[in-house]
Structures are given as C-alpha cells and as structure tokens.
C-alpha positions in Angstrom: 0.2 0.0 0.1 1.4 3.4 -1.1 0.8 6.1 1.2 2.0 9.8 1.5 3.4 9.3 -1.8 4.6 12.9 -3.6 3.9 13.0 -7.5 6.6 15.0 -9.4 6.5 16.3 -12.8 5.1 19.1 -14.7 1.8 20.7 -13.2 -0.3 19.7 -16.4 1.2 16.3 -16.3 0.2 15.9 -12.3 -3.1 17.3 -12.6 -4.1 15.1 -15.5 -2.8 11.9 -13.6 -4.5 12.9 -10.1 -7.8 13.4 -12.2 -7.5 10.1 -13.7 -6.1 8.4 -10.6 -8.6 5.8 -10.2 -7.4 3.9 -13.2 -4.1 3.5 -12.1 -3.6 3.9 -8.1 -3.8 1.1 -6.0 -6.1 0.9 -3.0 -5.3 2.9 -0.2 -3.1 5.6 -2.1 -2.6 8.5 -0.7 -0.7 11.4 -2.0 0.9 13.9 0.5 1.6 16.6 -2.3 3.5 17.6 -5.3 6.9 18.6 -6.4 6.8 20.2 -9.7 8.8 21.0 -12.6 8.1 24.1 -14.8 5.4 26.7 -14.3 1.9 26.2 -13.1 0.0 24.6 -10.2 -2.2 21.8 -9.0 -5.0 21.3 -6.2 -2.2 19.2 -4.3 -0.1 21.0 -1.7 3.1 22.1 -3.3 6.2 20.5 -1.2 8.8 21.9 -3.7 9.1 23.2 -7.4 12.1 23.7 -9.8 12.3 25.5 -13.0 14.2 22.3 -14.8 14.9 18.9 -14.2 18.4 19.7 -13.1 17.4 22.0 -10.5 15.4 19.8 -8.6 15.8 19.7 -5.0 14.4 16.6 -3.0 16.1 17.3 0.5 13.3 18.7 1.9 10.6 16.5 0.8 9.8 14.0 3.6 7.9 11.1 2.1 8.5 7.3 1.7 7.8 7.4 -2.2 8.2 9.4 -5.1 5.9 8.8 -8.2 7.4 10.2 -11.5 4.4 11.4 -13.4 6.1 12.8 -16.4 9.8 11.4 -16.1 12.6 12.9 -18.2 13.4 10.9 -21.4 17.3 11.3 -20.6 18.4 8.2 -18.7 21.2 10.7 -17.2 18.1 13.0 -15.9 16.2 9.9 -14.8 19.6 8.6 -12.7 19.9 12.2 -11.1 16.3 12.1 -9.8 16.8 8.6 -8.4 20.1 9.6 -6.6 18.1 12.6 -5.0 15.1 10.5 -4.0 17.5 7.9 -2.5 19.6 10.4 -0.8 15.8 11.7 0.7 15.0 8.0 2.1 12.5 7.6 -1.1 11.8 4.8 -3.1 10.8 5.7 -6.8 7.8 4.1 -8.8 6.8 5.4 -12.2 3.4 5.9 -14.0 4.5 4.2 -17.2 1.5 3.8 -19.9 -1.0 4.7 -17.0 0.4 1.9 -14.8 2.0 2.2 -11.5 5.4 0.6 -11.2 8.7 0.7 -9.5 11.3 2.5 -11.7 13.7 -0.2 -12.8 17.1 -0.4 -14.0 16.6 -0.6 -17.3 14.7 3.0 -17.5 18.0 4.4 -16.4 20.6 2.4 -18.1 20.9 1.6 -22.1 20.5 4.0 -25.0 17.3 3.1 -27.1 18.0 2.4 -30.7 17.6 5.3 -32.4 14.8 5.0 -35.3 14.2 1.2 -35.3 12.8 0.3 -39.0 10.1 -2.1 -38.3 8.7 -1.9 -41.8 12.1 -3.1 -43.1 12.5 -5.4 -40.1 9.2 -7.0 -41.0 10.0 -7.4 -44.4 13.1 -9.7 -43.7 10.9 -11.7 -41.3 7.1 -12.2 -42.6 6.5 -15.3 -44.4 9.7 -16.5 -43.7 10.9 -19.7 -41.7 13.2 -18.4 -38.9 15.2 -20.2 -36.3 16.6 -19.0 -32.9 19.9 -21.0 -31.3 19.5 -20.2 -27.4 15.9 -19.3 -28.1 15.1 -20.0 -24.5 17.8 -18.1 -23.2 17.6 -14.5 -22.2 18.6 -12.7 -25.5 17.3 -15.4 -27.5 13.6 -15.8 -25.9 13.4 -11.9 -26.2 14.2 -12.1 -29.9 11.7 -14.8 -30.3 9.0 -12.5 -28.6 9.8 -10.0 -31.1 9.9 -12.1 -34.1 6.8 -13.8 -33.3 5.0 -10.4 -33.8 6.2 -10.3 -37.3 4.3 -13.0 -39.1 6.6 -15.4 -39.8 5.8 -18.5 -41.7 7.3 -20.8 -38.7 9.5 -19.5 -35.9 12.1 -22.7 -34.3 13.4 -22.3 -31.0 16.6 -24.6 -30.5 18.0 -24.8 -27.2 20.0 -27.2 -24.9 18.2 -26.2 -21.7 15.0 -28.1 -21.1 14.0 -25.9 -18.5 14.2 -22.5 -20.8 12.7 -24.4 -23.7 9.8 -25.2 -21.6 9.6 -22.1 -20.2 9.4 -19.9 -23.4 7.4 -22.7 -24.9 4.5 -21.7 -22.8 4.8 -18.1 -23.6 4.9 -18.8 -27.0 3.0 -21.9 -28.0 3.0 -21.4 -31.8 6.7 -21.6 -31.6 8.3 -25.1 -32.5 10.6 -26.3 -29.8 13.8 -28.0 -30.3 15.6 -29.6 -27.7 19.2 -29.9 -29.0 22.8 -29.0 -28.4 24.9 -26.8 -31.1 28.0 -28.7 -30.0 26.6 -32.0 -31.7 27.1 -31.5 -35.6 25.1 -34.3 -36.4 22.0 -33.0 -34.7 22.5 -29.6 -36.0 22.2 -31.1 -39.7 19.3 -33.3 -38.8 16.9 -30.4 -37.1 18.1 -27.7 -39.8 17.0 -30.1 -42.7 13.9 -30.8 -40.8 12.9 -27.1 -39.9 14.5 -25.9 -43.0 14.9 -22.2 -41.7 15.7 -19.0 -44.2 16.9 -17.1 -41.4 19.0 -18.1 -38.2 19.6 -16.2 -35.4 22.5 -18.0 -33.2 22.4 -16.6 -29.6 23.2 -19.7 -28.1 26.9 -19.0 -26.5 29.0 -19.3 -23.2 29.0 -15.9 -21.8 30.7 -15.6 -18.7 34.4 -14.4 -18.9 35.6 -16.6 -15.8 33.9 -19.9 -16.5 35.4 -20.0 -20.0 38.7 -19.2 -18.5 38.5 -22.0 -16.1 37.1 -24.4 -19.1 38.8 -23.5 -22.4 37.8 -26.5 -24.0 33.9 -26.4 -23.2 34.2 -22.8 -24.2 35.6 -23.6 -27.9 33.4 -26.5 -28.4 30.5 -24.4 -27.6 31.4 -20.9 -28.8 33.6 -22.1 -31.7 32.7 -25.3 -32.8 28.9 -24.7 -32.1 28.7 -21.9 -34.2 30.4 -23.9 -37.2 27.9 -26.4 -36.8 25.3 -24.0 -36.9 26.5 -22.1 -40.0 27.3 -25.4 -41.9 23.8 -26.7 -41.0 22.2 -23.3 -42.1 24.0 -23.0 -45.4 23.4 -26.5 -46.3 19.6 -25.6 -46.1 20.0 -22.2 -47.9 19.3 -20.1 -44.4 21.4 -16.5 -44.0 22.9 -16.5 -40.4 23.3 -13.6 -38.0 25.9 -14.3 -35.2 25.4 -12.6 -31.9 28.8 -11.5 -30.6 30.1 -9.4 -28.5 32.0 -5.9 -27.8 34.5 -8.4 -25.7 35.8 -9.9 -28.9 37.5 -6.4 -29.5 41.0 -6.8 -29.0 40.1 -9.7 -26.7 42.2 -10.4 -23.4 40.6 -13.7 -22.5 39.3 -16.9 -23.9 35.6 -15.8 -23.9 36.2 -12.4 -25.8 38.7 -14.5 -28.2 36.4 -17.4 -29.2 33.6 -14.9 -30.1 36.4 -13.2 -32.3 37.0 -16.3 -33.9 33.4 -16.5 -34.6 33.7 -13.2 -36.2 36.6 -13.9 -38.2 34.6 -17.3 -39.5 31.4 -15.5 -40.3 33.2 -12.9 -41.9 35.2 -15.4 -44.1 32.2 -17.2 -45.0 30.1 -14.1 -45.8 32.7 -12.9 -48.4 32.8 -16.3 -49.9 29.4 -17.5 -51.1 25.7 -16.1 -52.1 24.5 -16.9 -48.4 25.0 -14.1 -45.6 26.8 -14.7 -42.3 26.7 -11.6 -40.2 28.3 -10.9 -36.9 26.7 -8.6 -34.5 28.4 -6.8 -31.5 26.3 -6.2 -28.4 27.5 -4.7 -25.1 26.4 -6.0 -21.9 22.9 -6.9 -21.7 21.2 -6.2 -18.5 19.5 -8.9 -16.8 21.1 -11.6 -19.3 22.4 -14.7 -18.3 26.0 -13.2 -18.4 25.2 -9.9 -16.7 26.3 -8.6 -13.5 23.2 -6.9 -12.2 21.5 -10.3 -10.9 24.5 -10.7 -9.1 24.3 -7.4 -7.7 20.6 -7.6 -6.7 21.4 -11.0 -4.7 24.2 -9.1 -3.1 21.9 -6.3 -1.9 19.5 -8.7 -0.8 21.6 -10.2 1.3 22.3 -6.8 3.2 25.4 -6.1 1.1 28.3 -5.3 0.0 28.0 -5.0 -3.5 31.5 -6.7 -5.1 32.7 -5.0 -7.9 36.4 -5.8 -9.5 37.6 -2.2 -10.1 37.0 1.2 -9.4 37.8 2.5 -12.7 35.9 -0.6 -14.9 33.4 0.5 -17.5 31.0 -1.2 -19.7 28.8 -0.7 -22.6 25.1 -1.8 -21.7 22.0 -2.8 -23.4 18.8 -4.2 -21.9 17.4 -7.2 -22.8 14.3 -5.5 -25.2 17.4 -2.8 -27.0 19.5 -5.9 -27.5 16.5 -7.9 -29.7 15.9 -4.6 -31.2 19.5 -4.2 -32.5 20.0 -7.5 -33.6 16.9 -7.3 -35.6 17.8 -3.8 -37.2 21.1 -5.2 -38.0 19.9 -8.0 -39.5 17.3 -6.1 -41.5 20.2 -3.9 -42.5 23.0 -6.4 -43.0 21.4 -9.1 -45.1 21.6 -6.6 -48.0 24.6 -4.8 -47.4 27.3 -4.3 -49.4 30.5 -4.7 -49.1 30.7 -8.3 -47.6 32.5 -9.3 -44.8 31.1 -6.5 -42.5 30.8 -6.7 -38.9 27.8 -4.8 -37.5 28.4 -2.9 -33.9 25.1 -1.3 -32.1 25.7 2.4 -31.5 25.8 2.0 -27.2 26.8 5.9 -26.4 29.3 6.2 -23.6 30.6 3.3 -21.5 29.0 3.7 -18.1 31.4 3.0 -15.0 30.2 -0.2 -13.2 30.6 1.2 -9.8 27.8 3.5 -11.3 25.6 0.5 -11.8 26.1 -0.9 -8.5 25.2 2.7 -7.0 21.9 2.8 -9.1 20.7 -0.7 -8.0 21.1 0.7 -4.3 19.2 3.7 -5.2 16.5 1.9 -6.4 15.7 0.5 -3.2 15.9 4.1 -1.7 19.2 3.3 0.1 22.1 5.3 -0.3 25.2 4.0 -1.7 28.4 3.5 0.6 26.3 5.1 3.6 23.6 2.5 3.7 25.4 -0.4 1.6 28.8 -0.5 1.4 30.8 -1.3 -2.3 34.0 -2.9 -2.1 36.6 -3.7 -4.7 38.2 -7.3 -5.5 40.4 -6.8 -8.5 40.1 -7.9 -11.9 39.4 -11.2 -12.8 41.6 -13.5 -15.3 40.6 -12.5 -18.9 38.7 -8.8 -17.5 39.6 -5.5 -19.4 39.3 -2.4 -17.2 37.6 -1.1 -20.5 35.8 -2.3 -23.4 35.8 -0.6 -27.0 33.4 -1.3 -30.0 35.9 -1.0 -32.9 39.3 -2.9 -32.7 42.9 -1.6 -33.3 43.1 -3.1 -36.8 39.6 -2.4 -37.8 37.9 0.4 -39.9 34.5 2.0 -39.6 32.6 2.0 -43.2 29.8 4.4 -43.8 27.2 3.8 -41.1 24.1 1.8 -43.1 21.6 2.8 -40.5 20.9 5.2 -37.7 22.4 3.9 -34.8 24.3 0.8 -36.6 28.0 0.9 -37.3 29.7 -1.2 -40.1 33.1 -2.1 -39.4 35.8 -4.0 -41.5 38.8 -5.9 -41.1 41.7 -7.3 -42.8 40.2 -10.8 -44.3 41.0 -14.2 -43.3 40.9 -17.1 -45.9 37.8 -19.3 -45.2 40.6 -22.5 -45.8 42.6 -21.2 -42.9 40.0 -20.2 -40.5 38.4 -23.7 -40.5 42.0 -25.3 -40.3 42.4 -23.2 -37.2 39.0 -24.4 -35.8 39.5 -28.0 -36.5 43.0 -28.0 -34.7 41.1 -26.3 -31.3 38.2 -28.5 -32.0 40.9 -31.3 -31.6 42.4 -30.1 -28.6 38.9 -29.3 -26.8 37.9 -32.9 -27.3 41.0 -34.0 -26.0 40.8 -31.6 -23.0 43.9 -30.1 -23.7 43.3 -26.8 -22.1 47.1 -25.9 -21.8 47.1 -25.5 -25.4 44.0 -23.8 -26.3 44.5 -20.2 -25.2 48.1 -20.4 -27.6 46.1 -21.6 -30.6 43.0 -19.3 -30.4 44.8 -16.3 -30.4 47.0 -17.4 -33.0 44.1 -18.3 -34.9 42.5 -14.7 -34.4 45.9 -12.9 -35.1 45.5 -14.8 -38.8 48.4 -17.2 -38.4 48.5 -20.8 -38.1 50.6 -22.7 -35.7 53.4 -23.6 -38.0 54.1 -19.8 -39.3 54.0 -18.8 -35.6 56.5 -21.2 -34.6 58.7 -20.7 -37.6 58.3 -16.7 -36.6 59.7 -17.9 -33.2 
C-alpha cells in the first residue's frame, strides 16, 4: 500500500494523472503533495518546485515514496532524480502508460536504439521460416517474442536447456521447440534439414568470462565449434545467419572474447565467399541476461551487501534485453542486404558507463544510499577481464554507417580455409581436454596465423 506519496512532474501532467487516479492508483493510495518541474500549480499541496529537472532538490521533501508522473526522457536525468530521491530516503515509482510500477534499472541504463525500422525488419521476417538458437535464453527468448509478432511462416526455438525451452514454450505455444545441443554437428544438420529455416539467429553461447577461462575446452566446443555446426547446417539448407557477438571480441584479453572474435572472423570469411550471408553483430553487456552482473548485484543487495565490483575504474557498454533484441533485428534488416560483404555490425551504445555507477543505481532503486546504507567493495580484475571495452578494434576501420544507430566495421580478410583449419585444430584440442594448448592456438588463430607460421617466426 502506497501512502504519503509525492507526485513529481509538470503541473499539467500531475493534474491529469491525479484526476485519472482511479485508473492507476492502488487501493489506499494517498498523496502527500507534489513537486513540480516548470510553471503552474495543482490542487495538491506544493512541497517543492524547480524550473528545470537539473535544479530539482528533494532534500526537504519528507515522504517514503516518489512517483514520477512525467519522467525525463534522458537516462542520465532519470538517474539524477533517483539519486536525489535515494538521498532523501524515498523509493521511486513511475507512472508508465497508465500503470504504476517501480522504477527499474532498464529505465536508467542503456541507450534506446534510434529509429528502429520495423517496416524494414518485418520485410525480412514476414512469411519466412526463422530459427533462433539459444531460443530459451534471455536474449534468444526476447528475440523470439519480437519475431513472433512479425508474421513469420514458422518460428523454431532451439536450446539445450530443457527448462528454458519449456518456459518460452508456455509463452509462445505457436513456436516449434527443439531440444538439441549446438555442439552436436549431426544433430544440427538433422534438425535444420527438418525445419528448413531461411534466417537463423545464433544466440547460443557461453558468456561468463571467468567460466570460459576456467573451462577453455568447453568454451571452444560451444562458442567456436557450435557456431561452425550451426553455420554449416544453416548454409546446407540455404539459410542466412546472424551471429550474436560481443564487445569482448574487440582486442580480446580473455578466452571468451577470443572465442567470439574467432567466430566473427569465421562469419566474415563465410560472408565473403558465397551467396548466403553470415553477419556478426556486436552487443555490449546486456542487463539482466545470463552473463550480466546485475542479478549478482541484486542478490548481494538482498543479503544487505556489500556489492562487490572488480575495480573502481572498470567501465562497460550496456543494453537492456529489449534493446538488444531490437538491435539484432535492426542489424539483420540492414546487414542481409549490405555491401561490401564481410563487415561486422556494431550497435551504437553511447558512452561506456562505470560499473560502480551501475551498482549505485541498484542500491538507489531500493531508496538506499550507496556507501552509506550499503557498502561497495573492490575485489580486483579476474582472469580474462579488461578495465575498458571498445566497439572497434585497433586493426579495424569504420565503413559508412548503413543505418542510424548501426556501425559497419571492416577488418583485414582471413582466408576461409585457414580459419577452418584453425577451428579444426582447436576442436581437436578441446575434444582431448587439452586446456593448456587452447589459449595459444586460439590467439594465434585470431591473429591470422597458423601454428606452423608462428613457430617459424619464433
């Protein structure tokens, strides 16, 4: 029950919302007064006012709850409001499309993709047979939800997780479910031959940097061999491929990023060689996904803290799960008809955000003060991690942007036969569990050399 709430927004928006409160306010809701931004007044008591959002001061407003009636569109401005509300001990709610809900992290972080061209996206999906690997995962399932609204002829969701596949099947009963593992080449060929997709979104992967560092063979078998199996099966049934990559593939320092970079190189080589497309799309850190830090922070906060961060200086690019799905569809719509071939498509994500600020926002969302009510501690970078990620590597260059919010990146070409040779070598090491050989072979492969040429150079 929300009592003694304070409504925040313009006078017009607050008055309109207050007059319509029966449609959104829960039973027992009471408003103590309003804080207005801009000119005007309302019938509720005025507790504070400011000419613009930047001048807002909530220090003297004594209430347990703040309701944003007309929040600023900019994420940074929302974060500033949240900070002032938390400093005043208030939990923040928002009136969103006529419904009252808690302010969420995705309201604050991530940059909405500009001008999503849904007409263009629908033109590549409608009437097509579409398959999503990792279709029960956080990104794959959101992608499936989007695709299901775009009139595909058939939507197939392939996943190795029984639980994830069952869960998304309940939500999308019209989609075909396939319980299969991308690490099984014969299984991929069999299922792709049966489903006959025309477009494949490959979202299945191992995403946790420390886990791939600890289990290099499994990282290769999933992220490298699994991609190759999917690509071979897709091209055998004349399907185009969209490969979900990561900014950790840019000048990688760890095995997860390196495995994804080799996947990009493989797709670039495939894309240059044949009539079918293989398009890598780089995303930043996806908030709330299986590889995201946010569920960890939220669990630590639920235990009373502290929130643990590797380094005070570490920054990352962030997207929400819906933004990631929109970005993949936008890049697919652009990339499947783009020239020249062999490009990587990168989503424009604005400025990288300090991870410590992400932790602070999670604390503030509970109406608490970071470093006062809840401590933050620093544990040191883990193996394979970098302080800062980039969107474009040192040996890459930007081509003309194919669409608003999408960057095309090119790099020196790698011959497909050499890339395939490197993958076969890595696959053999991984099947043997030769973890001590994988890191060297993987970084040699993404450098565009064979083991023999590296040995001769040494």
